[in-house]
C-alpha positions in Angstrom: 43.8 -23.3 10.9 42.3 -22.5 14.5 39.8 -20.1 14.7 41.8 -17.5 16.9 44.6 -17.4 14.0 41.7 -16.7 11.5 40.5 -13.9 13.6 43.9 -12.4 14.1 44.9 -12.6 10.4 41.4 -10.8 9.8 42.6 -8.0 12.1 45.7 -7.6 10.5 44.5 -7.7 6.8 41.8 -5.0 8.2 44.5 -2.8 9.7 46.8 -2.9 6.6 44.2 -2.2 4.3 43.2 1.0 6.4 46.7 2.1 6.3 47.4 1.6 2.8 44.0 3.6 2.1 45.3 6.5 4.1 48.8 6.1 2.7 47.3 6.5 -0.7 45.5 9.6 -0.1 48.4 11.2 1.6 51.0 10.9 -0.7 48.7 10.8 -3.8 49.1 13.9 -6.4 48.5 17.1 -5.1 46.8 19.9 -6.6 48.9 22.4 -8.4 50.1 25.3 -6.5 47.5 28.1 -6.4 48.2 31.1 -8.5 49.1 34.2 -6.6 46.2 36.1 -5.2 46.1 39.4 -4.3 43.5 40.4 -1.1 41.4 38.9 -0.4 42.6 35.7 -0.4 40.0 33.0 -0.4 39.4 30.1 2.3 37.1 27.2 2.4 36.3 25.5 5.6 36.5 21.7 4.9 35.0 19.7 7.6 34.1 16.1 7.3 30.5 15.1 6.3 30.3 13.2 9.6 32.2 13.3 12.5 31.9 12.8 16.3 32.7 15.6 18.6 32.0 14.0 21.9 34.7 11.8 23.6 32.5 9.8 25.2 30.6 8.5 22.0 34.0 8.0 20.4 35.5 6.0 23.2 32.5 3.8 22.9 33.1 2.8 19.0 34.9 -0.5 18.6 38.4 -0.6 17.4 37.1 -1.4 13.6 34.8 1.4 13.9 37.4 3.8 14.8 39.6 2.8 12.1 36.9 2.9 9.5 35.6 6.4 10.8 39.4 7.6 10.9 40.1 6.4 7.1 36.8 7.9 6.2 37.8 11.4 7.7 41.3 11.4 6.6 39.8 10.5 3.0 37.3 13.4 2.9 39.7 16.0 4.4 42.6 15.3 1.7 39.8 15.1 -0.7 38.6 18.4 0.6 41.8 20.4 0.7 42.7 19.5 -3.0 39.1 20.4 -4.1 39.6 23.8 -2.4 42.8 24.5 -3.8 42.0 23.6 -7.5 39.0 26.4 -7.1 41.1 29.3 -6.0 41.2 28.6 -2.2 44.7 29.5 -0.9 43.9 29.2 2.9 42.6 26.5 4.8 41.0 27.3 8.4 40.9 24.7 11.4 39.9 25.1 15.0 40.6 23.3 17.9 39.9 23.3 21.7 43.0 23.6 23.7 42.2 20.4 25.5 42.2 18.5 22.2 45.9 19.2 21.9 47.3 19.1 25.7 45.1 16.6 27.6 47.1 17.6 30.9 50.0 19.8 31.6 53.0 18.7 29.0 50.8 15.8 27.6 50.5 17.2 24.1 48.9 15.3 21.2 49.9 16.9 18.0 48.6 14.2 15.8 45.8 15.4 13.9 47.1 19.1 13.5 50.3 17.7 12.4 48.2 15.8 9.8 45.9 18.8 8.8 49.3 21.1 8.7 50.7 18.3 6.2 47.6 18.2 4.2 47.6 21.7 3.7 51.4 22.2 2.8 50.8 19.4 0.1 48.2 21.5 -1.4 50.3 24.5 -1.2 47.9 26.4 1.2 48.4 28.6 4.4 47.0 27.4 7.6 44.8 29.7 9.6 44.6 28.4 13.3 41.9 29.3 15.5 42.4 28.2 19.2 39.1 28.0 20.6 39.4 29.2 24.4 35.5 30.2 24.3 32.9 28.3 21.9 30.5 30.9 21.0 28.6 31.2 24.0 30.1 28.6 26.3 33.7 28.2 27.8 35.8 25.6 25.8 37.4 22.4 27.1 40.5 23.2 29.1 43.4 20.4 30.0 42.2 18.5 32.7 44.4 19.9 35.3 43.4 23.5 34.7 40.9 24.8 37.6 39.4 27.8 35.4 39.3 30.9 37.8 38.9 33.4 35.2 40.8 34.6 32.1 43.2 36.8 34.1 44.1 34.6 36.6 47.9 34.3 36.6 48.2 30.5 36.5 45.8 30.4 33.5 47.6 32.8 31.6 51.1 31.1 32.3 49.7 27.7 31.4 48.0 29.5 28.0 51.3 31.1 27.5 53.1 27.9 27.7 50.9 26.0 25.4 50.6 28.6 22.4 54.8 29.0 22.6 54.8 25.2 22.3 52.2 25.2 19.4 54.0 28.1 17.5 57.3 26.7 17.9 55.9 23.5 16.3 54.4 25.2 13.3 56.6 28.1 12.7 56.8 29.1 9.1 53.7 26.7 8.1 51.0 29.0 10.4 50.1 32.1 8.8 47.4 33.3 11.1 46.5 32.5 14.7 43.1 33.7 15.9 41.8 33.4 19.6 38.3 32.6 19.8 35.7 31.2 18.8 32.8 33.9 18.1 33.7 35.3 21.7 31.4 38.2 21.8 28.4 36.0 22.4 29.8 34.8 25.7 30.6 38.2 26.8 27.4 39.4 26.3 26.3 37.2 29.0 29.4 37.6 31.1 30.7 41.3 30.7 32.6 41.2 33.8 34.9 39.0 32.2 35.6 40.7 29.2 38.6 43.0 30.4 40.3 39.6 31.8 40.0 38.2 28.4 41.9 41.1 27.0 44.6 40.8 29.5 44.7 37.2 28.4 44.7 38.1 24.8 47.5 40.7 25.1 49.9 38.4 26.7 49.1 35.5 24.1 49.7 37.6 21.4 53.2 38.7 22.9 54.1 35.1 23.3 53.0 34.2 19.7 55.1 37.2 18.2 58.4 36.1 20.5 58.4 32.8 18.7 57.5 33.9 15.0 56.7 37.8 14.6 55.4 36.9 10.8 52.1 35.3 12.2 48.9 37.3 12.1 47.0 37.5 14.9 43.7 38.5 16.4 40.5 37.8 18.2 37.6 35.7 16.6 34.1 37.2 17.0 30.5 36.8 15.3 29.1 40.3 13.5 25.5 38.4 13.4 25.8 37.5 17.4 26.3 41.2 18.4 23.5 42.5 20.0 25.3 46.0 20.5 26.6 46.3 17.0 28.9 49.3 18.2 30.9 46.6 20.2 32.6 45.2 17.6 34.8 48.1 17.7 36.4 47.3 21.1 37.5 44.0 19.6 38.9 45.6 16.4 41.1 47.6 18.2 43.1 44.7 19.5 45.5 42.2 17.3 46.7 42.6 13.6 43.3 41.8 12.0 39.9 41.3 13.4 38.4 37.7 12.6 35.0 37.6 12.3 32.2 35.3 11.2 29.2 36.6 9.5 26.1 35.0 8.5 23.2 37.2 7.3 20.8 34.3 7.1 21.1 33.3 10.8 17.9 31.3 12.0 16.9 34.6 14.4 14.8 36.8 12.5 16.4 39.9 14.0 20.0 38.9 12.9 19.2 37.9 9.3 19.1 40.4 6.4 15.3 40.2 4.8 16.8 39.9 1.0 20.1 38.6 -0.7 20.3 42.2 -2.6 20.8 43.4 1.2 24.3 41.6 1.6 26.6 44.6 0.3 24.9 47.1 2.8 25.5 44.3 5.5 29.1 44.2 4.8 29.4 47.6 4.4 28.1 48.3 8.0 30.7 45.7 8.9 33.4 47.8 7.4 32.2 51.0 8.9 32.0 49.7 12.3 35.3 48.0 12.3 37.2 51.3 10.5 40.2 51.3 10.0 40.9 47.6 11.0 41.7 44.9 8.6 39.2 42.2 8.6 39.3 38.1 8.1 35.8 36.9 7.4 36.4 33.7 8.9 33.0 32.2 8.1 30.0 32.9 6.1 27.6 31.1 4.3 24.0 30.8 3.3 22.0 27.6 4.0 19.7 25.6 1.6 17.7 23.5 4.1 17.6 26.2 7.0 14.2 28.0 7.4 15.2 31.1 5.7 17.6 28.9 3.2 17.3 27.6 -0.2 19.5 26.6 -3.2 18.7 29.4 -5.4 19.3 32.0 -2.3 22.8 30.5 -1.7 23.6 30.7 -5.4 22.5 34.5 -5.1 24.6 35.1 -2.0 27.8 33.4 -3.4 27.4 36.2 -6.3 27.1 38.7 -3.8 30.1 37.9 -1.7 32.3 38.5 -4.8 31.2 41.6 -5.1 31.8 42.4 -1.5 35.4 41.5 -1.9 36.1 43.3 -5.0 34.6 46.7 -3.3 36.7 46.4 0.0 39.6 44.3 -1.1 41.7 47.1 0.5 40.6 45.9 3.9 39.9 42.3 3.5 42.6 39.9 4.5 40.7 36.9 3.2 37.0 35.5 2.9 36.0 32.0 4.1 33.0 29.9 2.8 31.7 27.8 5.5 31.6 25.0 4.4 32.7 22.8 1.6 30.5 19.9 2.4 27.2 19.7 4.0 27.6 17.6 7.4 25.3 15.0 8.5 22.4 16.0 10.8 23.9 14.0 13.3 27.1 16.1 13.4 25.2 19.2 13.2 23.1 18.4 16.3 26.1 17.2 18.0 27.4 21.1 17.5 24.1 22.5 18.4 24.0 20.3 21.7 27.6 21.5 22.4 26.0 25.1 23.0 23.5 26.5 25.3 20.0 24.9 24.9 17.3 26.5 22.5 13.8 26.0 22.7 13.1 22.9 20.8 11.5 24.3 17.5 14.7 27.1 17.3 17.0 23.7 18.1 15.5 22.2 15.1 16.0 25.4 12.9 19.7 25.4 14.0 20.4 22.0 12.9 18.7 22.3 9.7 20.9 25.2 9.2 24.0 24.3 10.3 23.9 21.0 8.1 23.1 22.7 4.9 25.5 25.7 4.2 28.2 23.3 2.1 28.8 24.2 -1.7 28.6 20.6 -2.0 26.1 17.9 -0.6 27.4 15.4 1.9 27.3 12.7 -1.0 29.9 15.2 -2.8 27.2 16.7 -5.2 27.9 20.2 -6.5 25.3 22.6 -5.7 24.3 25.4 -8.0 26.3 27.8 -5.8 29.7 26.1 -6.2 29.4 26.7 -10.0 28.9 30.6 -9.4 32.0 30.0 -6.9 34.2 28.4 -9.6 33.1 31.2 -12.0 33.5 34.3 -10.0 36.8 32.8 -8.2 38.5 32.9 -11.6 38.0 36.7 -12.0 39.0 37.5 -8.6 42.3 38.6 -9.7 40.9 41.3 -12.4 
């Protein structure tokens, strides 16, 4: 047998094994349906333990490296979704930039979101989708043909409306929540002159989404811990069906964090007071085990406290999300941190440590003490 034939056969075998692996995980036995849980429902943010956010870095991988990485990611996500469903989570959040789904006008790529939606349905879970038009403190990536001239630019609005209409039509009946974000208040504190334009855009997108599926819950995605003026949150709470917000009381900046776990209830009481009477979806919360102010013991205590918060405020809490199920690698955390505006080197390192250690499970799937608390408290949430 000639050398090129051996190579060709090897390639075919590797591809076959990869697809068989993916098939086995996608069509394996799903978790039992999650029992009906009254508000607040539980959500777990499931991310791969190691991923590449840079398109350039992904393109630099060899064909076999791409197959290997994609197989691992699909395996981890499917395993994580099932694990979440088995532990009382009924909602799966997923966030995506516009450009990831539409490279240029009408050039759609639904593969990843189709896969996420399929895996969520397999586990009898609802999908909460976040369209990142802003990434915390920077603009997100838009389709290549878009020349951004403002959120209220008529051309931008029409393109965005067309996109959300296509997305909503494709996932009608599967998509439960549609958030416009991510953590947009941080960006507008630096660019306040763009806020009214963003509200014009949001109102148009909400109408477009509701015209396709009036049953979808919509809202703007903010970050409570990043409000310099906490009263500003009311402005965002007045729009949409529900205000989506992240809340990290162990944030690495001293002025943004609580001093003691026992202050958790006070922290969330203030959120509920400042957003009254809006309903709230806590789309991210967590406590790190390796960050400057984190530890395994503190994370476990924080989990205990947030279930008390859920019980007290259940009439206004739509759902409550822990971020994340798995720790992510330092390399992946660094990519996320690097995508935001640069901090000084010391703060940058703190940010990476924090981002990489909020999981209830380690990156090698070992349960942390906090997860046992989650399991125990989730079992009592219907009481």
